[in-house]
C-alpha positions in Angstrom: -78.9 -70.8 140.4 -81.6 -73.4 140.5 -79.3 -76.2 141.3 -77.5 -74.2 144.0 -80.8 -73.3 145.6 -82.0 -76.9 145.4 -78.7 -78.1 147.0 -79.1 -75.6 149.9 -82.6 -77.1 150.7 -81.2 -80.6 150.2 -78.3 -80.0 152.6 -80.8 -78.9 155.4 -82.9 -82.0 154.8 -80.0 -84.5 154.7 -78.5 -83.1 157.9 -81.8 -83.6 159.6 -82.3 -87.1 158.4 -78.8 -88.4 159.3 -79.2 -87.0 162.9 -82.6 -88.7 163.6 -82.4 -90.5 167.0 -82.4 -94.1 165.6 -80.8 -96.9 167.6 -78.7 -99.8 166.3 -81.4 -102.4 166.2 -83.0 -104.3 163.3 -86.0 -102.1 162.8 -84.0 -98.9 162.8 -81.4 -100.4 160.5 -84.2 -101.3 158.1 -85.7 -97.8 158.4 -82.4 -96.1 157.9 -81.4 -98.3 155.0 -84.2 -96.9 152.8 -84.3 -93.4 154.3 -80.7 -92.5 153.6 -80.5 -94.4 150.4 -80.5 -91.4 148.2 -83.4 -89.8 146.4 -84.3 -86.4 145.1 -86.2 -85.3 148.3 -88.7 -83.4 146.1 -91.4 -83.3 148.8 -89.3 -81.7 151.6 -87.5 -79.4 149.1 -90.9 -78.3 147.9 -92.1 -77.7 151.5 -89.0 -75.5 152.3 -89.4 -73.6 149.0 -93.0 -72.8 149.9 -92.0 -71.7 153.4 -89.6 -69.3 151.8 -91.9 -68.0 149.1 -94.4 -66.8 151.7 -91.7 -65.0 153.6 -90.4 -67.2 156.3 -87.0 -68.8 156.9 -86.8 -72.4 155.7 -84.3 -73.2 158.4 -87.1 -72.9 161.0 -89.1 -75.8 159.6 -86.6 -78.4 158.4 -87.9 -81.1 160.8 -91.4 -80.8 159.6 -90.3 -80.9 155.9 -88.1 -83.9 156.6 -91.1 -85.7 158.1 -92.6 -85.8 154.6 -89.6 -87.8 153.4 -90.3 -90.4 156.1 -93.8 -90.8 154.8 -92.6 -91.0 151.2 -90.0 -93.6 152.1 -92.5 -95.7 153.9 -94.7 -95.7 150.8 -91.7 -96.8 148.6 -90.9 -99.7 151.0 -94.4 -101.0 150.9 -94.8 -100.3 147.1 -91.8 -102.7 146.4 -93.3 -105.6 148.4 -94.3 -108.8 146.5 -98.0 -108.1 147.3 -97.7 -104.7 145.5 -95.2 -104.1 142.6 -92.8 -106.9 143.6 -89.7 -104.8 142.8 -86.3 -106.3 143.9 -84.4 -103.0 143.5 -84.8 -99.4 144.5 -82.4 -96.6 144.0 -79.7 -99.0 142.6 -79.7 -101.4 145.5 -81.8 -104.3 146.8 -85.3 -103.3 148.0 -85.9 -103.2 151.7 -87.7 -106.5 151.8 -84.8 -108.1 149.9 -82.3 -106.8 152.4 -84.2 -107.3 155.6 -87.1 -109.7 154.8 -90.8 -108.9 154.2 -91.8 -108.7 157.9 -89.1 -106.2 158.8 -89.9 -104.1 155.6 -93.5 -103.9 156.5 -92.7 -102.9 160.1 -90.1 -100.4 159.0 -92.6 -98.7 156.8 -95.1 -98.6 159.6 -92.4 -97.2 162.0 -91.4 -94.5 159.5 -95.0 -93.4 159.0 -95.7 -93.1 162.8 -92.4 -91.4 163.5 -93.2 -88.8 160.8 -96.2 -87.8 162.8 -94.2 -87.7 166.0 -91.9 -85.2 164.3 -94.8 -83.1 163.0 -96.4 -83.0 166.5 -93.3 -81.8 168.4 -93.4 -78.3 169.9 -93.6 -75.4 167.4 -94.0 -71.7 168.1 -96.7 -71.1 165.4 -99.9 -71.7 167.4 -101.7 -75.0 167.9 -104.3 -74.3 165.2 -101.8 -74.1 162.4 -99.9 -77.1 163.6 -103.0 -79.2 163.9 -104.0 -78.2 160.4 -100.7 -79.3 159.1 -100.9 -82.7 160.9 -104.5 -83.2 159.7 -103.9 -82.3 156.1 -100.7 -84.4 156.0 -102.6 -87.4 157.4 -105.4 -87.0 154.9 -103.0 -86.8 152.0 -101.2 -89.9 153.2 -104.2 -92.1 153.9 -107.2 -93.5 152.2 -108.2 -90.1 150.8 -104.9 -89.7 149.2 -101.7 -91.7 148.7 -103.0 -95.0 150.1 -106.3 -94.7 148.2 -104.4 -94.0 145.0 -102.2 -97.1 145.6 -105.3 -99.2 146.0 -106.7 -98.0 142.7 -103.4 -98.5 141.0 -102.9 -102.0 142.4 -106.4 -103.3 141.7 -106.4 -101.7 138.2 -103.5 -103.8 136.9 -104.6 -105.6 133.8 -107.8 -103.6 133.4 -108.5 -101.0 130.8 -108.5 -97.5 132.0 -109.1 -94.1 130.3 -107.2 -90.9 130.8 -109.7 -89.7 133.4 -109.2 -92.8 135.5 -105.4 -92.7 135.5 -105.3 -89.0 136.2 -107.5 -89.7 139.3 -105.2 -92.4 140.4 -102.1 -90.3 140.1 -103.6 -87.2 141.7 -104.1 -89.4 144.8 -101.1 -91.7 144.7 -98.4 -89.1 143.8 -100.1 -85.7 143.8 -101.8 -85.8 147.2 -98.5 -85.8 149.2 -96.8 -83.3 146.9 -99.8 -81.0 147.4 -99.7 -81.5 151.1 -95.9 -80.7 151.0 -96.6 -77.3 149.4 -99.5 -76.6 151.8 -97.4 -77.6 154.8 -94.7 -75.1 153.8 -97.2 -72.3 153.1 -99.1 -72.9 156.3 -96.1 -73.1 158.6 -94.5 -70.1 156.8 -97.6 -68.0 157.6 -98.9 -67.7 154.0 -102.3 -66.2 153.3 -105.2 -68.4 152.1 -104.7 -67.1 148.6 -101.1 -68.0 148.7 -101.8 -71.4 150.0 -104.4 -72.1 147.3 -102.0 -70.9 144.5 -99.3 -73.2 145.8 -101.7 -76.1 146.2 -102.8 -75.8 142.6 -99.2 -75.6 141.4 -98.3 -78.7 143.4 -101.3 -80.6 142.1 -100.0 -80.1 138.6 -96.4 -80.8 139.6 -97.5 -84.2 141.1 -99.3 -85.1 137.9 -96.3 -84.1 135.8 -94.0 -86.1 138.1 -96.1 -89.3 137.5 -96.4 -88.7 133.7 -92.6 -88.4 133.5 -92.3 -91.6 135.6 -94.6 -93.4 133.2 -92.4 -92.2 130.3 -89.2 -93.2 132.0 -90.5 -96.6 132.7 -90.4 -97.2 128.9 -87.5 -95.1 127.7 -85.3 -95.1 130.8 -82.3 -97.4 131.5 -82.5 -99.6 134.6 -79.0 -98.6 135.7 -80.0 -94.9 135.7 -83.5 -95.5 137.1 -82.1 -97.6 140.0 -84.9 -100.2 139.4 -86.0 -102.4 136.5 -87.3 -100.5 133.5 -90.7 -101.5 131.9 -92.0 -102.8 135.3 -95.3 -101.0 134.6 -95.7 -102.8 131.3 -95.0 -106.2 133.0 -97.7 -105.5 135.6 -100.1 -104.2 132.9 -100.5 -101.0 134.8 -102.5 -98.2 133.2 -100.1 -95.5 132.2 -100.1 -92.3 130.1 -97.9 -93.8 127.3 -100.2 -96.9 127.2 -103.2 -94.6 126.4 -101.7 -91.7 124.6 -98.5 -93.2 123.1 -95.0 -91.8 123.9 -95.4 -88.6 121.9 -98.9 -88.0 123.3 -97.7 -88.5 126.9 -94.8 -86.1 126.3 -97.2 -83.5 125.0 -99.4 -84.0 128.0 -96.4 -83.6 130.3 -95.5 -80.3 128.6 -99.0 -79.0 129.0 -99.1 -80.0 132.7 -95.8 -78.3 133.4 -97.1 -75.1 131.7 -100.2 -75.3 133.9 -98.1 -75.6 137.0 -96.1 -72.5 136.1 -99.3 -70.5 135.4 -100.6 -71.4 138.8 -97.8 -69.5 140.6 -97.9 -66.4 138.4 -99.3 -64.7 141.5 -95.9 -64.6 143.1 -94.1 -63.0 140.2 -90.3 -63.2 140.2 -90.3 -64.9 143.6 -91.6 -68.0 141.9 -88.5 -68.5 139.8 -87.3 -71.6 141.8 -90.7 -73.3 141.7 -91.0 -72.6 138.0 -87.6 -74.2 137.4 -88.5 -77.1 139.7 -91.4 -77.9 137.3 -89.0 -77.9 134.4 -86.6 -80.1 136.4 -89.4 -82.7 137.0 -90.0 -82.8 133.3 -86.4 -83.2 132.3 -85.1 -85.7 134.9 -83.7 -89.0 133.8 -84.6 -91.0 136.9 
């Protein structure tokens, strides 16, 4: 049932993404190249699941959920640049800057980010206060207080010794902030109570941490062909990771504890949280 439900959310998102009003010029080609290049769409799927768990129809907020994928895609394009992680492949094909050049890749990322907020600001029948709250929180999670700030810490930390507290802080910003914003976006748009919003926020914070721990593990044990990018890239960049500090077994134990904490956070919802509980397991078992 989990995979069927996931696919139903995924179909809504993919249909929205392929019908975005892009034209056939260089910048739109570059944007679309990375945007429709596959991916698990975890952020928009999480948003739609949170819309539904608080009692609203996910079909009513697909555009807003899809905007999160534009933000995530922009971050991946910039993350692959030579000035960042210098990755030549993403999702099994050449990175955006390898296909279109560095200038076009930078501008495509910028364009995806700005277009995401254009999508979030389009007319909604939920009242301006809720919509502005969603826009503000998504901006905070995407910028220096969240994803960008975490990327800065991750980049400047290469080659430096870091403890568990430091890398957890990095990952809560770099990966966790946008995942938390995704859950909050869904809960707010869906009309959730403050208690429901906070429960889902706590869950998503743990989910984001679990996602990054698993990424760190896969960078060591995963195969490049399955990952869609070179394995052991973190090791080459001397990035601080969970396996580097805890060892593989310690990192795996930490992953299991974090997933358990994510599940505990949504106990408030009872049986309605089944999909989100299985989503946490999915994050921990994925192979790419």
